[in-house]
N, C-alpha and C positions, 0 to 999 in steps of 0.2 A: 306045218314046218316054220322053224322060226327066220326070225329074219337076223340079217348080217348084226343090226344093231343091239334086238335081244339078244343074241348072242356076246357081244360084245360087254353090252350092261350086263350079262350074270356074269361073266369073267370078270370084270370091276370089282363086282359087289363078293364074289368067292376070295377073291385076290384079297379084299381089304378086309372079309374078316378072319381069312389065313392071317395076314399078317398082325392084328391085332390079337389074334390068340395065342403065335409067335411071341408076340414081347409083354404080352403076361408073364410075371412072375407068375410060378406053376406051387408055390408052399403058399401065398395068397389065394391061390385060383385053391388048391386044396382047403383052405381056411375058411373060403366062404359057403360051399359046398359040403365039407362035412359034416353029421350028422351030431351032433351035440343035444345035449341037456339045457334048457334055455335056462339063460342065464338070469337072477335075479331082478333083475334091475329092468329087465325087458319086459316086464307087468307094470310098471310106472304110472302106464298110460291107459288101463285097464278102465278108470272111473270114467275119462271121455266117451268108453264103446254103449253104441247102444244109438237110438231115436230121438231126437231133440227140437223141441220148440225155442225158437230163438228171439230174443225181441231186445232193442236196443231205444237210445231216444228219441225223439221225435215219432214215434208211432212207427217204427221201423219193423220191419217181423221177418223171417224168414223159419229154415229147418236147413237141421244139420244131421246125416245119417253115418254115423261111424263104423269102421267092422276090423276083425283080423282077419286077414288073406294069410294066402302063401304058407300054410300050415303054423297058421299065429305067428307068424314072425313080421307080418306087419299089419302097421295102423291107414287102414284107408280111409280118407274124410269125403265125404259128397257134400259142400253147402250150396245150401240154396239158398239169395237171399232176394228169389221176384215174391212177391210184384214192388217191393218197399224198395230194391236199387235191382238195378241190370244186373248183378253180380253172380255169374254159377263156378262153383273152383272143385279142384280136387286138392287131395293131400295125400302123399307117403309118406308115414313115418317108421324107421326103423332101429332098433337099437344097435351100437355099435361095441361089443366086448371088450376088444382090444384097445378105443380109447375110451370106454366106459361111459356114452353120449349117443344120444339122441341125436338123430337127422332126420327133417323133414323138408320133404319138396312140394313146393306149391304149385300149379298152372289155374292158369281163369277165363274166361269167354273173352278176355279184354288184351291178353296175349301176355297174362302176369306171367312171370316166373322166378321166386322169390326162393333160399337154399338157405336153412337154419341150423343151428346146432342150440344144444343142451342139455336139460336133466332136469332133476326135482331137487328144488333149494328149499329148504324149511319151508316146506308142506305145499308149496308152489312148484307147476311145473314151468322154466322159463325158458323157450327159446330165442337165440336172437341171432344178427347177421350183420356185417358192416355196409353200409352202404355209402351214396354219393347223392346230397339234397341240387334241384335242381339248379340250384345255383353254382355246384361243384365240391361243396362243401365234406367232408367227409361226416357220416352221422351214424347212430348204431339204431337198428328196428327191432323190435320185439314182442314175442306174444306172451303172457302171462296169462293163466288158468291159476283159480284160486277161489278160495272159498268152496271149499270141493264138497258136496254131501252128494251120498246115493240119488238122489233127485235135483239137484241142481248144480250149480257152480257160474263163476262169474268168469269172464274173458276177456284181453286187453290188447288193443292192438297199440304201441305205445314206440315212441320216439326221443334219442337222447341227441342235442347237437354238442354236448361235454365229455364227448367217451366215457357217458353213463354216472354220471356226478348225479346229473338230475332226468328225471324222465318225465315227456308230456305224454296225459293220455290221449288217444284221436281216436276211438272209438272203443268203446263196452257194450260185450254183449253176454246177456242174460241167458243161461240155461236153464232149461226147466224139461227133464224128461218127461219124455211122451206117457202118457196109460198104455200098459197093457191091454189090449182086447179081450 
């Protein structure tokens, strides 16, 4: 038999869910869930799909596994920087046709949460976000995938302190596709 506190908690959860659903714009929910043909730009991240060996300066090595999920609508990343660095992370990326851009959310084992938007620009995939540095100054952070071939690519983590006029490369990773067995 459930306790009073369990029943109260269940009622609060059900009420919150009902409120959330009732406050949603039904047309946006219908747009989001209506089956449709894939938008051409929704395949722009296909180059990144697969299993990758990663290397970066100073002997860093890791791996990344990138898959299509949820009816091929979501690109899911599983990054593992160990043993070189103690960073394990996941991202999900989705193309939003109405906004004609990609959105990505990253989370990791160090409590990181980052949200990016962007798209393909002159053969490079660029996703960026506004942020604030430790001194409280506004900066832009971005990821850039480039030198893209069927078996390799390069990725940069960059920062701009001047609203995107110049970029500082903070971390470069070289991707090499794992060999098929």
